[in-house]
N, C-alpha and C positions, 0 to 999 in steps of 0.2 A: 691515725695518728698516736699511738700509744704513747705515753710518759710517763717516764720511773724518776720515781729520788730516791736518792739512797740518801738515809738519816743515820748520822750518827752521833752515841747516847752516850755520854763521858761520863761517869762519876768517881766516886773512891768506898775502898772497902767491897767490893761487890755489888755497887748499888744498881752498876746500868744493869747486871743480867737480873737482880732480883724484882726492877721495874719488868724486862718483858716477860718474867716469870708471871706476875702478876696482871702484867696483858693478856695474857693466854689463859688464864686461870679464872680469872674476875670475866672469860667471854666476852671481851671488847674486843679483842683481833677478832675471833667467831664474828662478831657485827658489824663490823669495820670491813673484813675478808664477806660478809654479805650484803653490803651497798650495792647499788645500782652504779654499774663501768670501773669495780676495781676489779683488779686485772689481777695482783699479788699482793699481800702482804706477809712478809716472812719476816720475823728476824732470824739473825745468824752472831757469831762472838769473832773475831778476828783471835788468831794461835798465836801471835806473839802479840798481842796487848788483852788483857782482860778485864782491865777497866772499861772497853769501850766493847759494846755492841751494835750492830749496824744492821739498820729497816731498809729492808728494798720494797717501797711502795710504787707501786706495778697500775697506772689509772687510763682507759679508753682514749681518756682527750682532756680540755681544761674545765671545763663544764662537770664532769665527774669529780677531777679533782675542788674544782667553787662547789660542789652542791656536799663536799663530806666538811671541807670545812666548813660550813655553816649549819653542820649534823650536828646533833649532842656528845658524839664519840670524841668529835675535837676537846673539849670542856673536861671528857672522862682525859684523856690523856692528857690535858696540860695539868690538870690537878696528879696523875700519878706524875711526872716528869717531876713535877713539885717539890712530892712528897719526898723523891727520889734524889732533891739536889742535883740534877741531872744539865749536865749544856752540848749544843749539838753543834755542829757542820752538816750543812747537806749539798750534792751535785744531784741536779737535774740532769736529765737525759729524754732526748726525743728521739724514737725508734724510726731506725731510716727506714720506708717504705719498699726500699730495693730488695731488701734483707742482704742474706752474707752469696759474696759471689763466688764461683763456683771456684777458685781457687782457696777461698778464707773456709769454704762448705767443708773441703778436702782434708782439714786438719780439726773437723770436729764428729768425736766418736759421738754414735746414735746408742 
């Protein structure tokens, strides 16, 4: 049962993007991607909101998320979040074990 958390980091004057860039440049994002159970850890920026960055953070299960939250990486994330004075909102999704229906699949171009 994969779990995906969409985290929206919002700041001012380009702070959210600078945060994501530092997460990548410092190797912190790569270290998180290497953690056991990580499925996806990628930053995106909405075209209509240059002051927000979206992190799509996906894990194999709740145990993997719990281990990540207990890891030293979380202290680094919190340190950078505070450095850039970011505020967050979050959405949590659990994967549908049945996947896409045949009808829905017809709308997806691979």
